[in-house]
C-alpha positions as CSV (number, residue, x, y, z in Angstrom):
1,X,-14.3,-1.1,-11.6
2,X,-13.5,-4.3,-9.8
3,X,-10.3,-5.5,-8.0
4,X,-8.9,-7.5,-10.9
5,X,-9.3,-4.5,-13.2
6,X,-7.6,-2.3,-10.6
7,X,-4.7,-4.8,-10.3
8,X,-4.3,-4.9,-14.1
9,X,-4.1,-1.2,-14.1
10,X,-1.3,-1.3,-11.4
11,X,0.5,-4.1,-13.4
12,X,0.4,-2.0,-16.6
13,X,1.7,1.1,-14.7
14,X,4.5,-1.0,-13.1
15,X,5.5,-2.2,-16.6
16,X,5.5,1.3,-18.1
17,X,7.0,3.4,-15.3
18,X,9.9,3.5,-12.9
19,X,9.0,2.3,-9.4
20,X,8.8,5.9,-8.0
21,X,6.3,6.8,-10.8
22,X,3.9,3.9,-10.7
23,X,1.1,5.9,-8.9
24,X,1.5,8.7,-11.3
25,X,1.4,6.4,-14.3
26,X,-1.6,4.5,-12.9
27,X,-3.5,7.8,-12.5
28,X,-2.7,8.7,-16.1
29,X,-3.9,5.3,-17.4
30,X,-7.0,5.5,-15.2
31,X,-7.8,9.0,-16.5
32,X,-8.4,7.5,-20.0
33,X,-11.4,5.4,-18.7
34,X,-15.0,6.5,-18.4
35,X,-15.8,8.8,-15.4
36,X,-17.8,6.2,-13.6
37,X,-15.0,3.7,-13.8
38,X,-12.5,6.2,-12.5
39,X,-14.8,7.0,-9.5
40,X,-15.2,3.2,-8.9
41,X,-11.4,2.8,-8.7
42,X,-11.4,4.9,-5.5
43,X,-13.7,2.4,-3.8
44,X,-11.5,-0.5,-4.9
45,X,-8.4,1.3,-3.6
46,X,-10.1,2.0,-0.2
47,X,-11.3,-1.6,0.0
48,X,-7.7,-2.8,-0.5
49,X,-6.5,-0.3,2.1
50,X,-9.1,-1.6,4.6
51,X,-8.2,-5.2,3.7
52,X,-4.5,-4.4,4.5
53,X,-5.3,-2.6,7.8
54,X,-3.8,-5.4,9.9
55,X,-1.6,-5.3,13.0
56,X,0.9,-7.8,11.7
57,X,1.4,-5.7,8.5
58,X,1.7,-2.5,10.7
59,X,4.4,-4.2,12.8
60,X,6.2,-5.1,9.6
61,X,6.0,-1.5,8.3
62,X,7.2,-0.3,11.7
63,X,10.3,-2.6,11.5
64,X,11.0,-1.6,7.8
65,X,10.6,2.1,8.3
66,X,12.0,2.4,11.8
67,X,8.7,3.5,13.1
68,X,5.2,3.9,11.7
69,X,2.5,6.4,12.6
70,X,-1.1,6.2,11.5
71,X,-0.4,8.3,8.4
72,X,2.9,6.4,7.9
73,X,1.0,3.1,7.8
74,X,-1.3,4.5,5.1
75,X,1.7,5.6,3.0
76,X,3.4,2.3,3.5
77,X,0.2,0.5,2.3
78,X,0.2,2.9,-0.6
79,X,3.7,1.8,-1.5
80,X,2.6,-1.8,-1.1
81,X,-0.3,-1.3,-3.6
82,X,2.2,0.0,-6.1
83,X,4.2,-3.3,-5.8
84,X,1.4,-5.2,-7.5
85,X,-1.1,-7.9,-6.6
86,X,1.3,-10.7,-5.8
87,X,3.4,-8.6,-3.5
88,X,0.3,-7.2,-1.8
89,X,-1.3,-10.5,-1.2
90,X,1.9,-12.2,-0.1
91,X,2.5,-9.4,2.5
92,X,-1.0,-9.8,3.8
93,X,-0.7,-13.6,4.1
94,X,2.8,-13.3,5.7
95,X,4.2,-9.9,6.5
96,X,7.6,-11.4,7.3
97,X,7.8,-12.5,3.7
98,X,8.5,-8.8,2.8
99,X,12.1,-9.6,3.9
100,X,12.6,-11.1,0.5
101,X,11.2,-8.2,-1.5
102,X,14.0,-6.4,-3.4
103,X,12.8,-2.9,-2.4
104,X,12.7,-4.0,1.3
105,X,16.2,-5.4,1.0
106,X,17.4,-2.2,-0.6
107,X,15.7,-0.1,2.1
108,X,17.5,-2.2,4.8
109,X,20.8,-1.7,3.0
110,X,20.4,2.0,2.3
111,X,18.2,3.2,5.2
112,X,15.3,4.1,2.9
113,X,11.7,4.6,3.9
114,X,9.1,2.7,2.0
115,X,6.1,5.0,1.5
116,X,3.9,6.3,-1.3
117,X,1.4,8.9,-0.3
118,X,0.6,9.6,-4.0
119,X,-0.7,6.0,-4.4
120,X,-3.6,6.9,-2.1
121,X,-4.9,9.5,-4.6
122,X,-4.6,7.6,-7.9
123,X,-8.4,7.9,-8.5
124,X,-8.6,11.5,-7.2
125,X,-5.8,12.5,-9.6
126,X,-7.3,10.6,-12.5
127,X,-10.8,12.0,-11.9
128,X,-9.6,15.6,-11.8
129,X,-7.4,15.1,-14.9
130,X,-10.3,13.5,-16.8
131,X,-13.1,15.8,-15.7
132,X,-11.6,19.0,-14.3
133,X,-13.6,18.4,-11.1
134,X,-12.9,16.8,-7.7
135,X,-14.0,13.2,-7.2
136,X,-17.4,13.3,-5.5
137,X,-17.2,12.6,-1.8
138,X,-20.0,10.1,-2.0
139,X,-18.2,7.9,-4.6
140,X,-16.5,5.8,-1.9
141,X,-16.7,4.8,1.7
142,X,-14.1,3.3,4.0
143,X,-14.5,1.2,7.1
144,X,-11.4,-0.2,8.7
145,X,-11.8,-3.4,10.7
146,X,-10.6,-3.6,14.3
147,X,-7.0,-4.4,14.7
148,X,-5.9,-7.8,16.0
149,X,-5.6,-7.6,19.8
150,X,-3.1,-10.5,19.8
151,X,-0.7,-8.0,18.1
152,X,-1.4,-5.2,20.6
153,X,2.1,-4.7,21.9
154,X,4.8,-2.0,21.7
155,X,6.4,-2.5,18.3
156,X,9.6,-1.1,19.8
157,X,9.8,-4.3,21.9
158,X,12.5,-6.0,19.8
159,X,12.1,-9.3,21.5
160,X,8.4,-9.5,20.5
161,X,8.9,-8.2,17.0
162,X,11.9,-10.6,16.5
163,X,9.7,-13.5,17.6
164,X,6.8,-12.5,15.3
165,X,8.8,-11.1,12.3
166,X,12.2,-12.9,12.5
167,X,13.3,-12.4,8.9
168,X,12.4,-8.7,8.8
169,X,13.9,-8.2,12.3
170,X,17.2,-9.8,11.2
171,X,17.3,-7.7,8.0
172,X,16.8,-4.5,9.9
173,X,18.9,-5.3,12.9
């Protein structure tokens, strides 16, 4: 499986399921594919998680969710994956652009947290559904890049987050 195939899978799941069921639908769709392709999807997912392991996005998640632990950042990025390729790539290019995302605006209005832990196990779930076995541990690797030292500040510093993420900061003020 490659990135484009993975994004098509997410796009189909988004078209066929309510937002809170995208990960579940993606796993069901993936379970229909050959075993090797299902296992390959896990590597693509982890590669995307590694690609999105960035301090500016973590700061955005912190503002949006009113705090963001290590696990919370994983779950936020899981949610971001379920938003589709365009939203994912836009957020990586400019995390402050999330201020215009409808779900982020709704979260600001209603005090919701944006997280999807289930999205992190799309391939695990699909593999188990298709084979009755757990995904082999050697079917993927993950290596997170170092975080940007220019963003090594306390995300509770509202002056700093407002300067760097003005639209999100205004939305969640």
